[in-house]
N, C-alpha and C positions, 0 to 999 in steps of 0.2 A: 842147883839141883838139875836143871835141864841138861847141862853138859854131861853130868853123870849118867842120866838116862840115855842120852845119845850114845855114850861110850858103851853102856851095858848092852845095847841092842845092835851095835855096829858089827859088821863082819870081822872075823879075826885079823885079816890083813890090814884093816883100817884102824884097829884099836891102838896100835903103836903110835899112830900119827895124831890121834886126838888128844888135845891138852885139856886139863881141868883148871886152867888159869882163870883168874877173875875176868869178868867182862863188864862192860858198862850198860846201864839201863838208860834208854832214851824215851822221853815222853813224846807220844805221838798225838797230835791234835785230832779229836774225834767230833763227829756230829753229835749234838745233844739229843737225848731221848732215843737212843738206839734200843732195839729189843723191846718194843712196846708190848709184845705178847707175854713177856717174862717166861717164855718156854723155849726159846731158841738160843740160850747162852752157849751151849755146846757147839751148835752150828756156827754161831758168831765166832767162837774161838778158833774153830777149824778154818773158817773162811779168812779170818785175819792172818792166821799163820800161813795159809796158802798165798795170800797177797804179798806178805812180807818176803816169803821164800822165793816167789817168782818176780819180785820187784814191781808188782802192780800197785796202783793207787788204792788206798783204803776207802776212797769215796765210792768204789764199786760195790761195797757191802752195805746194804740197807734192808729195811723190813720188807720192801717190795719183792725181793728175791728169796727170802728165807724159806718160805714154804717149798719152793722148788728145790732149793739146796738141801733141805731136810730130806725130801723124797729121794733125791739123787744119792745122798750119803747112805740112806737106808737100803736102796737098791744095790749100791756097791758093796755094802756089808753083807747083804744076802748072797751076792755072787761069791764073795770070799769064802763063805761057809760051805759052799758046794765044791770048792776046789779040794781034791784029795791030797792028803799030806804024804 
């Protein structure tokens, strides 16, 4: 499903190069009991994707930084809504 989403939102010049071929799923070891507040799952998902895309260690993501990450994401989203189309 993710490759189809990426292809759907890609610029027209990139769509021809994107393949929808099968990909493998890799199990990544995680710390136990992440997301103790049960309210930051979206933030955790975004931070995990960010780490994976940037080649950073997933050990950087933990409950200690989630409140700040949530605030930064909210601020960034607020700025995006003010950009005229």
